[in-house]
Backbone bond lengths (Angstrom), bond angles and torsions (degrees), N, CA, C in turn:
res aa  C-N    CA-C-N  psi(-1)  N-CA   C-N-CA  omega(-1)  CA-C   N-CA-C  phi
1 M - - - 1.495 - - 1.545 104.88 -
2 T 1.309 115.02 120.23 1.426 118.56 174.34 1.530 107.90 -97.53
3 L 1.306 112.43 140.40 1.474 119.81 -177.38 1.548 110.16 -88.89
4 P 1.267 118.84 148.20 1.462 118.51 171.95 1.480 109.09 -66.84
5 P 1.329 116.73 159.94 1.456 118.01 -178.49 1.504 112.84 -64.80
6 L 1.297 117.94 157.35 1.429 122.51 176.39 1.563 107.39 -59.50
7 P 1.361 117.01 136.41 1.458 117.41 176.48 1.500 110.34 -62.33
8 P 1.337 115.14 154.71 1.508 119.72 -176.29 1.582 108.24 -67.60
9 H 1.341 112.45 158.62 1.447 117.52 -179.48 1.526 107.28 -75.36
10 P 1.303 119.49 144.32 1.470 131.54 17.82 1.515 113.09 -94.93
11 V 1.335 120.20 11.90 1.513 121.29 -172.01 1.509 113.02 -57.27
12 P 1.321 123.01 -47.88 1.461 123.40 -179.61 1.523 112.67 -57.23
13 L 1.348 115.72 -47.79 1.449 120.19 179.89 1.543 113.45 -62.73
14 C 1.327 117.07 -40.34 1.422 121.10 176.11 1.502 114.08 -66.32
15 V 1.348 116.25 -38.62 1.472 120.88 177.71 1.475 110.56 -66.85
16 I 1.340 116.47 -40.91 1.493 120.24 178.80 1.522 109.18 -61.06
17 A 1.289 116.74 -45.39 1.511 120.27 178.97 1.534 109.54 -62.49
18 L 1.296 118.57 -43.99 1.471 122.70 178.97 1.494 111.57 -56.90
19 V 1.366 119.08 -51.89 1.452 122.26 -174.59 1.510 112.63 -69.70
20 I 1.378 116.88 -33.94 1.445 119.77 176.86 1.523 111.97 -65.19
21 V 1.353 117.26 -47.02 1.405 122.94 178.14 1.564 109.50 -61.07
22 S 1.307 116.50 -46.46 1.462 120.05 -178.37 1.501 111.32 -65.31
23 A 1.274 119.52 -44.72 1.494 120.91 178.94 1.484 110.43 -64.07
24 S 1.302 117.63 -38.14 1.490 121.81 -179.59 1.492 110.31 -61.90
25 T 1.333 117.75 -48.91 1.462 121.64 -179.08 1.526 109.66 -70.26
26 D 1.320 120.57 -32.12 1.405 121.27 177.60 1.535 111.74 -67.93
27 I 1.318 117.40 -35.83 1.479 121.89 176.61 1.557 108.60 -69.36
28 T 1.323 117.04 -47.51 1.508 118.93 -172.64 1.495 114.12 -78.53
29 A 1.394 116.61 -41.55 1.447 119.95 -172.97 1.539 112.41 -113.34
30 R 1.329 116.92 -3.42 1.470 122.57 -177.77 1.568 112.81 59.66
31 R 1.323 114.88 36.22 1.440 121.42 179.44 1.512 107.00 -160.56
32 I 1.367 112.25 157.05 1.461 119.63 174.28 1.522 106.55 -114.91
33 P 1.337 118.07 113.53 1.428 121.42 -171.47 1.579 112.69 -60.80
34 N 1.346 117.59 142.29 1.426 122.28 179.71 1.483 111.36 -65.38
35 R 1.386 118.84 -27.62 1.473 120.50 -179.53 1.495 110.56 -71.30
36 V 1.331 119.56 -29.42 1.422 121.51 173.87 1.507 112.35 -67.03
37 I 1.366 114.78 -43.63 1.461 122.89 176.50 1.471 110.91 -61.37
38 A 1.352 117.57 -46.84 1.497 121.83 -176.69 1.542 109.06 -64.59
39 L 1.293 116.37 -45.09 1.486 120.73 -177.93 1.532 107.13 -62.21
40 G 1.336 116.42 -41.31 1.459 120.37 -177.47 1.489 111.94 -67.53
41 L 1.313 119.24 -38.09 1.456 124.32 176.40 1.506 113.22 -65.46
42 V 1.335 115.14 -46.85 1.483 119.18 177.85 1.503 112.01 -61.16
43 A 1.331 114.25 -48.34 1.472 118.41 -178.75 1.563 110.67 -62.38
44 A 1.311 116.01 -39.90 1.462 121.22 -178.40 1.540 109.24 -62.66
45 L 1.315 116.10 -41.53 1.478 121.45 -178.78 1.548 107.93 -64.95
46 A 1.320 116.16 -44.18 1.493 119.17 179.25 1.517 112.51 -63.21
47 V 1.319 116.02 -45.46 1.503 120.80 178.91 1.501 110.92 -66.71
48 Q 1.304 120.51 -41.93 1.470 123.07 -179.45 1.552 108.77 -62.85
49 T 1.329 115.12 -41.03 1.447 120.18 -179.53 1.539 110.46 -65.13
50 W 1.341 114.87 -44.16 1.475 122.16 179.99 1.527 108.39 -63.35
51 L 1.343 118.92 -43.15 1.438 120.10 -173.27 1.592 112.10 -80.55
52 H 1.298 117.56 -35.08 1.512 120.74 -175.30 1.499 116.92 -110.61
53 G 1.342 114.20 -8.27 1.465 115.88 178.14 1.539 112.48 103.02
54 P 1.253 119.40 164.01 1.458 123.51 -171.79 1.571 114.70 -66.18
55 L 1.344 117.58 -20.68 1.441 118.70 177.84 1.527 111.02 -100.84
56 A 1.324 117.35 -52.27 1.486 121.09 -177.17 1.554 111.72 -70.41
57 G 1.306 118.53 -30.83 1.444 120.36 -179.31 1.484 114.02 -63.14
58 P 1.320 118.05 -51.92 1.487 116.59 175.65 1.523 115.02 -65.31
59 L 1.315 116.53 -29.28 1.468 119.02 177.36 1.521 110.86 -68.08
60 E 1.365 116.88 -40.22 1.504 122.64 177.51 1.541 107.80 -63.78
61 W 1.366 116.07 -43.53 1.471 122.97 179.45 1.536 108.69 -57.74
62 L 1.359 114.39 -51.28 1.453 117.92 -175.98 1.507 115.02 -68.00
63 A 1.368 117.25 -36.55 1.444 119.54 179.19 1.531 110.36 -64.93
64 G 1.376 117.07 -41.97 1.424 121.12 -178.31 1.514 111.73 -68.33
65 A 1.335 115.83 -40.52 1.434 120.56 179.23 1.522 111.45 -64.56
66 A 1.316 112.99 -44.77 1.528 118.63 179.67 1.524 112.66 -63.12
67 C 1.362 116.11 -35.88 1.427 122.51 177.80 1.578 107.48 -63.78
68 G 1.282 115.84 -55.06 1.510 118.24 -177.01 1.495 111.53 -59.41
69 F 1.329 117.23 -39.39 1.484 121.89 -178.65 1.541 109.38 -67.27
70 A 1.339 117.26 -48.69 1.433 122.65 -175.10 1.539 109.96 -64.21
71 L 1.296 120.29 -37.04 1.486 121.60 -176.91 1.523 112.90 -74.02
72 L 1.332 118.65 -29.92 1.470 120.57 178.91 1.485 116.42 -98.63
73 L 1.336 117.55 -22.18 1.485 119.16 -178.66 1.527 114.49 -54.93
74 P 1.356 122.02 -39.66 1.460 118.23 179.75 1.542 112.43 -61.61
75 F 1.321 117.55 -32.75 1.501 120.71 -179.97 1.554 109.91 -71.02
76 Y 1.353 115.17 -32.10 1.442 117.81 177.60 1.556 108.22 -71.94
77 L 1.306 118.28 -41.32 1.446 121.47 177.93 1.516 114.71 -63.41
78 L 1.322 115.46 -27.29 1.472 123.02 176.99 1.536 112.04 -88.92
79 R 1.325 114.02 3.57 1.477 122.05 -177.21 1.567 114.56 63.37
80 G 1.294 113.71 33.69 1.424 118.47 -179.93 1.504 113.43 -97.25
81 M 1.341 116.38 -7.70 1.453 120.15 175.14 1.554 108.03 -160.34
82 A 1.267 112.42 166.02 1.499 117.97 -176.83 1.532 111.29 -89.60
83 A 1.291 113.78 164.66 1.453 120.46 -178.05 1.520 112.63 -62.91
84 G 1.298 116.04 -37.04 1.469 119.03 177.54 1.525 114.50 -58.03
85 D 1.366 117.04 -34.64 1.469 122.06 174.80 1.514 110.63 -63.62
86 V 1.297 115.15 -43.53 1.497 117.83 -179.86 1.524 109.86 -66.82
87 K 1.308 118.23 -42.60 1.455 121.53 176.85 1.494 112.64 -62.11
88 L 1.326 116.22 -38.93 1.465 119.74 178.66 1.553 110.44 -64.71
89 M 1.278 119.60 -41.14 1.422 121.81 177.63 1.502 112.40 -66.25
90 L 1.302 113.91 -40.66 1.496 120.79 175.28 1.571 108.48 -55.60
91 T 1.292 115.13 -46.10 1.477 119.55 -177.86 1.568 110.09 -68.79
92 I 1.280 117.30 -41.10 1.471 119.18 178.50 1.504 108.95 -62.05
93 G 1.366 116.91 -41.44 1.508 120.89 175.42 1.460 111.73 -58.38
94 A 1.350 117.52 -42.30 1.459 118.07 -178.33 1.535 111.23 -63.99
95 W 1.267 117.40 -28.02 1.477 121.18 177.29 1.560 113.08 -76.94
96 V 1.358 114.41 -49.28 1.494 116.53 -169.80 1.487 114.66 -100.76
97 G 1.323 121.70 -8.37 1.444 123.95 178.07 1.506 112.11 90.47
98 A 1.328 116.15 166.64 1.493 122.09 -175.49 1.544 113.40 -64.61
99 A 1.334 116.10 -39.92 1.424 119.54 -174.41 1.545 113.68 -60.38
100 L 1.306 115.36 -43.16 1.480 118.67 177.71 1.489 113.50 -84.29
101 T 1.329 116.17 -23.12 1.451 119.79 -178.29 1.523 112.19 -62.64
102 W 1.279 117.33 -49.40 1.456 119.84 -176.44 1.526 109.66 -65.48
103 R 1.310 121.68 -29.35 1.444 123.39 174.54 1.575 111.92 -70.33
104 I 1.360 114.34 -37.15 1.426 119.23 176.04 1.517 108.71 -64.85
105 V 1.296 119.46 -41.22 1.492 122.84 179.04 1.543 110.18 -62.09
106 V 1.302 116.51 -40.20 1.518 117.18 -179.35 1.515 107.31 -68.26
107 A 1.316 120.24 -41.78 1.493 121.74 -178.62 1.509 106.79 -64.54
108 T 1.342 118.55 -41.55 1.431 123.55 -179.69 1.538 111.92 -61.83
109 F 1.315 116.80 -44.10 1.428 119.83 176.86 1.519 114.45 -62.07
110 L 1.342 115.72 -40.66 1.490 120.27 173.79 1.516 111.98 -58.87
111 I 1.296 115.92 -48.54 1.469 121.20 -177.70 1.506 110.27 -65.96
112 G 1.389 115.09 -52.56 1.413 119.92 179.55 1.555 114.02 -60.76
113 G 1.274 118.06 -36.20 1.463 124.44 177.32 1.552 111.77 -62.84
114 I 1.268 114.57 -51.25 1.524 121.55 178.03 1.504 108.55 -61.18
115 W 1.323 117.58 -45.08 1.469 121.22 -179.73 1.567 110.57 -61.90
116 S 1.365 114.64 -43.52 1.473 119.40 -179.38 1.575 110.86 -64.20
117 L 1.300 113.58 -42.17 1.534 117.00 175.80 1.507 111.75 -60.24
118 A 1.294 115.14 -45.78 1.477 117.87 -178.47 1.571 110.06 -66.21
119 F 1.343 116.21 -38.15 1.441 119.51 177.48 1.557 110.41 -62.76
120 A 1.348 117.47 -45.79 1.477 121.37 178.93 1.511 110.36 -62.34
121 L 1.290 119.77 -38.01 1.437 121.95 177.92 1.507 111.63 -67.50
122 Y 1.360 113.63 -45.69 1.462 118.29 -176.90 1.571 112.27 -65.55
123 T 1.333 116.56 -33.82 1.489 117.70 -178.12 1.532 112.04 -93.38
124 G 1.320 116.69 3.20 1.476 120.80 177.51 1.503 113.42 75.30
125 R 1.301 117.44 24.66 1.509 120.89 -177.56 1.554 110.56 -112.60
126 F 1.280 118.78 23.78 1.441 120.48 -177.06 1.512 111.42 -65.80
127 A 1.353 117.97 -39.59 1.432 121.98 179.39 1.569 111.30 -60.68
128 R 1.352 113.52 -42.35 1.460 118.02 179.35 1.566 109.27 -67.23
129 L 1.305 118.20 -33.33 1.491 120.64 176.39 1.533 108.87 -62.38
130 L 1.337 118.69 -42.36 1.432 120.78 -178.43 1.583 109.34 -65.13
131 V 1.311 116.11 -41.74 1.482 121.15 177.00 1.453 110.00 -59.12
132 N 1.381 119.64 -45.29 1.464 123.22 -178.30 1.537 108.47 -66.46
133 L 1.312 119.35 -41.11 1.471 121.52 179.45 1.548 110.41 -65.21
134 R 1.313 117.01 -39.30 1.467 117.84 177.13 1.526 111.14 -63.94
135 Q 1.301 117.83 -43.18 1.475 122.07 175.58 1.513 111.34 -57.88
136 L 1.335 114.10 -46.79 1.496 118.60 -176.48 1.558 110.13 -61.32
137 T 1.348 116.60 -41.75 1.434 119.73 -176.15 1.531 112.91 -77.85
138 S 1.330 116.17 -23.22 1.465 120.17 -178.94 1.498 110.02 -91.25
139 G 1.301 122.20 -6.01 1.460 120.74 178.61 1.546 110.16 95.96
140 G 1.323 118.42 -11.89 1.497 118.94 -179.04 1.452 115.56 -63.11
141 F 1.314 119.68 -30.30 1.388 123.04 178.88 1.509 114.11 -69.99
142 L 1.302 113.17 -39.85 1.470 118.42 176.28 1.471 112.18 -65.19
143 A 1.337 119.27 -34.58 1.480 119.77 174.42 1.489 112.12 -67.67
144 S 1.314 115.26 -37.09 1.500 116.91 178.72 1.495 111.58 -68.13
145 L 1.365 119.45 -28.08 1.475 121.99 178.07 1.575 108.55 -68.09
146 R 1.303 116.54 -29.78 1.472 118.28 -178.99 1.522 112.73 -74.30
147 Q 1.365 116.28 -20.73 1.477 121.21 -177.87 1.526 106.73 -75.44
148 S 1.358 115.65 155.50 1.438 117.87 178.39 1.507 111.53 -78.38
149 N 1.314 119.11 -27.60 1.459 122.15 -176.96 1.558 108.94 -100.45
150 L 1.268 114.57 105.18 1.500 119.89 -176.13 1.549 109.23 -97.33
151 N 1.286 119.96 14.20 1.467 121.37 -177.09 1.560 110.15 -100.05
152 T 1.345 115.83 29.54 1.412 119.21 -178.60 1.560 108.18 -86.02
153 A 1.299 114.65 172.80 1.443 119.26 -177.46 1.539 111.60 -66.55
154 E 1.395 112.84 -26.02 1.478 117.01 178.72 1.475 114.12 -65.42
155 S 1.350 120.24 -20.69 1.442 120.79 -169.45 1.529 112.57 -112.61
156 I 1.294 115.82 23.08 1.507 122.07 -179.71 1.539 108.03 -71.63
157 S 1.330 112.70 126.47 1.499 118.47 179.52 1.512 107.52 -84.37
158 V 1.346 115.38 153.83 1.443 119.79 175.77 1.522 111.38 -94.63
159 G 1.340 115.81 0.50 1.417 121.71 179.94 1.510 111.49 123.65
160 A 1.288 115.50 173.76 1.512 117.92 -178.20 1.501 109.01 -132.61
161 I 1.334 114.78 144.89 1.455 120.40 173.28 1.569 107.19 -112.13
162 P 1.324 114.90 154.66 1.499 117.83 174.89 1.531 108.25 -71.76
163 Y 1.360 115.23 93.13 1.441 121.95 -172.20 1.552 112.41 -67.60
164 G 1.323 116.73 -14.78 1.461 119.01 174.45 1.482 111.74 -61.23
165 V 1.316 116.62 -28.30 1.485 121.18 177.44 1.493 110.38 -69.22
166 A 1.334 116.84 -41.51 1.456 120.68 178.64 1.588 109.66 -66.13
167 I 1.314 114.29 -39.48 1.468 119.16 176.00 1.499 110.15 -61.45
168 A 1.277 118.41 -44.97 1.465 124.06 -178.96 1.530 109.09 -63.19
169 A 1.361 117.27 -43.80 1.493 119.07 -179.93 1.538 109.76 -66.60
170 G 1.326 118.57 -43.43 1.415 118.66 177.78 1.547 114.81 -61.80
171 T 1.320 114.81 -39.68 1.465 121.71 178.97 1.532 109.16 -65.73
172 L 1.354 118.52 -48.73 1.388 120.85 -177.46 1.585 110.87 -64.63
173 G 1.278 114.70 -39.27 1.470 119.47 177.84 1.527 111.63 -62.48
174 M 1.340 117.94 -44.37 1.494 117.88 177.81 1.480 112.67 -71.14
175 L 1.296 119.31 -36.51 1.458 119.74 176.01 1.540 110.58 -60.85
176 F 1.335 116.21 -43.79 1.485 120.72 177.75 1.534 109.45 -62.63
177 A 1.346 116.36 -48.21 1.487 117.57 -179.58 1.490 113.49 -61.68
178 A 1.321 117.90 -33.30 1.465 120.83 179.95 1.501 109.83 -74.87
179 A 1.388 120.04 -22.18 1.402 122.60 -178.20 1.535 111.65 -82.03
180 V 1.297 119.24 -22.46 1.458 120.03 -177.78 1.536 111.85 -98.82
């Protein structure tokens, strides 16, 4: 798998600042503030327009944002992640474009998956994780989402991790890999 080239400067530095701030607030407050996302989106649009021109820049911005949004939205709808995580990936996509965004998402899923497995093992909830995965793959979880009462035994969470950290790690890893 060949990586797309590293986006031109100042994109990598801005993305690094974005993911560090987002991961930090996700660790401390367990949320990614909308003002960070809004500032990131506006700045990304300005930089993409400056780098690629008034027509191609906004299209690059939109394609990357749509890619990040589309890849994480299903997991939000399945209650596997928070809206801030989806908005963060949307913003990262707006900065780096669609080609690098999907690779960042794959790296993030690997990091987040390994971290989630370790968390479930550490907290003694691995068996519950397996039950939840079986329900998800058999369609039982989707049926429970349609019910009004989601406090059933089928919808017990094994816990949550600050996924903004996994997104930051995946992003930094892909930026580093594209740079070498």
